[in-house]
N, C-alpha and C positions, 0 to 999 in steps of 0.2 A: 161677266154676266152672260155673254154669248156662249162661252164654254159650258156654263152651268145648264143653259137651255139645251145645248146639243147633247150633253150627257143625259139629261132627263128624257129627251126625245129618243135616244138610243136605248135606254132602259125600257121605255114604254114599247118600243118596237120589238125588243127581245121578248118581253112578256107576251106580246101579241103572237109572235111566232110560236112560243111554247104552248100558248092556249090553243092555237089552231091544230096542234098535234094531239087531238083528242084521245083520251084513253079508251081502250077497247077491253071489255071484260068477256072472256071466253067461259061461258057457263053452259056449253052444249054437252052432249053425251060424253061419258067417261070412257077412255080407252086405256089399255095397259101397254107399257113398253118394257121389254125384258132384254137385257144384255147378258148373254150366257157367260159362265166362267171361262176364262182363257180366250175369249173371242177377240179378234183383232179390232182395236178401236179405230184404226184408220179406214176400215171397211165401212162404207155408208150404211150397210145393212145392220151394223151394230151401233148406229147413231140414231137418236130420236131427233129428227130434223123438224123442229117445231115451227120455225119461221125461216125466212131467208137469212136472218142474222144469227140464229141460235140452233146448234145441233149438239145435243148433250150425249156424252159418252164417258167412259172411264178406262184407264189403263190397268195394268196388273195390280197396282195398289194405289193408295191415296184417294183423293177426292174426284168428283166428276169435273169435267171441263167442257168448254165450248169448242168443238172441233173446227168451227168456222173461223175462230180467232186464235186458237192455241193448238199446239201439237202435243203438249203434255200439260198436266195440271200444275198450277202455281199455288202453293199452300197459302191460304188466307185470302186469295183474290179470285180464284176460279169458282165458277165459270164466268169468264169475262162477258160483259154485256147483259148481266142479269143481277137482280136484287131479290132477296128472299125475306119472308116473314112467317111467323107462326100465327095461324088464324084462318079466317074464312073469307071467301070472296065478298061477302056482304059487308065486311068490315074494313075494306081496303083504305078508306079515308082515315081511319084511326090506327092503322097498323104501322109499326116501325120496321122499315126495310133495311137490310144490310147484306153483307156477303153470305154465301152459303155456310162457310165455316163459322162465322160469328153467330149466325142464326141457330144452327143445329148443334153446335159444340163438336164433339167427336162424331165424325160421319157414321160410325158403326151404330150410333144411338139414334139415327134418324128414322128408323123403321117405326111406323105407327104415328108419326107426327103429322098433323094436318098443316100443310104449308101453302103459301101463296107465292107464286113466281111472277116477278115483274120483268118482262123483256123490254129493256130501256129503249132500244132503237125504234121499235114499232109501237111502244107504249101499250103493250098488251099484258093483261093480267090473267092468270089461270091458276087453278087449284092443282096441287101435287101431293100425293101421299105415297111414300116409299113402302113397299111391301117386303123387300129383301135387300140385304147388303152383305156380300161375301167378304170374308176375311182370308188371311193367309195368302196374299198376293194372287188371288184368283180373278179379281177385277169384275166380278159379276154384280149386278144390281137390277132391281125392278121397281117400277112405280105405276100408279094409276094417276091420270091427269085429265082435266077437262079439255074440251075442244071448242073450236069455233063452229057454230051451227052450219054455216055455209060450206066450210071445208069438209065437215063430216058428211054432209049430203053428197058432195062430190065423190068422196071416197067410197060411199056406199054404192055408187053407180059405176065403179071401176069395171071395165069390160072383162067379161069372162070368155069372150070369143077370141079367135085366133088373130086379133089385131094387136100389134105390139109396136113399140117405139125403139129405134136404135140410132146411134149408140145411146145407152142409158146406164150409168150417168153420161152426160154429154158436156161439151164445152163450146162448140161453134154452131152446130146444127143438129136437127133431128129429122128422121125419116120414119114413115109408118109402113110396116109390113102387113100384108093381109088385106089391103084395100083393093077391091075390084072395080070400084067406080068412084067418080069424083064426089067428094063430100065437103060441105062447109064445116069449118072448125072454129073454135074459140080457145084461147089459152088464158087460164086464170092463175094468179099467184096463190100462195097458201092462205091468205086472208080473204080470198074470194073476189079480188079486184080483177077485172078483165084487162089483159095486156094487149092482145091483138086478135084479129079474126081474119079469115080468108078461106080459100078453097084448097083442098088437099087431094092429091091423086097419086097413083103409083109412081114411085121413084122421085117424087118431088121433095126437095129439102126445105125445111123451115129454119131460117137463120135465127139463132138465139145467143150469139156470142156477146151481145151487149146487155144481156139480162144479168141481174144480180145472182149470186150463188144462192141456191135453195131449191125447194120443191115447187113444181108447177103441175097444172092439170090441163091436158089436151082433151077438150070435149067435142065430140063429133055430132053431126046433126041428128043422128039416130039415137042420141041420148047417152051413148057410151062415153065413159071418161077413163083416160089412161094417165097415170102419174109418171112424171119423169123428174130427174134431178140434174140441175145445172151446177157444174163444178167450177 
C-alpha cells in the first residue's frame, strides 16, 4: 500500500513539474533565414540560432539538423530537440507533432507548407514556412518564421555605433570595444530573461563560461543592444 502511495505521489510530482514548464507561443514579427548554397553549416553565420538549445542548418544534402546537438543530419530523427506539425499556431492544442521527416515527407516538398515548430527543451512554439529548398547537393534552404516579441525588440535596437563585443562567438568571457566611459549593462537570453547586470568599462571582461550555448544580448544603459553567441 505504501509503495502505491509513493508511486502516485511521484506521478503527481512529475505532472506538476511538467505543468510548471509552461508553453510559450512566439507570434511576434516574421523574419527570414537563408542558408546559401554550399555555405559551411559549421559556421554559426549559416545557422538559425533560434534558442539556446536549437540552431537549425543543413549540410550539402539531406535534411536540416540541430547544430547544437548534431554534427550531421540523422535521417528520420533530425533536427533533434524539435517536433513539427502542419498547421497554424492558433491550433497547437489539436495538432499532431512528429519528426520533421514524418511531418513533411520528402524534404524537397516542404516549400509552401505552413508548419508549427515545437522546441521541446524550452517548450516554445513558432510558425515556420519554407520558401526554398535546394537540390543537387547544394545544401541551401530558406524559410520565414515567427519570433518572440521581446527578442525582436532587442534585435531591432542592435547598436549601429562602433561598439562591438569580442571574441564573438565566445566561450569564457566577452569584452566590449569602443566604450569611452563606464556604462551599466544587462545581459538577456534569447527568450528575454535577464541573466545578469553590472557595470562595464574599457578592457573589463564579463565572465560567461557557465552560460548555456546560444544567443545572448548585451544591453547598455544608452539603450544600445549587441548580440553575441556563446559556444
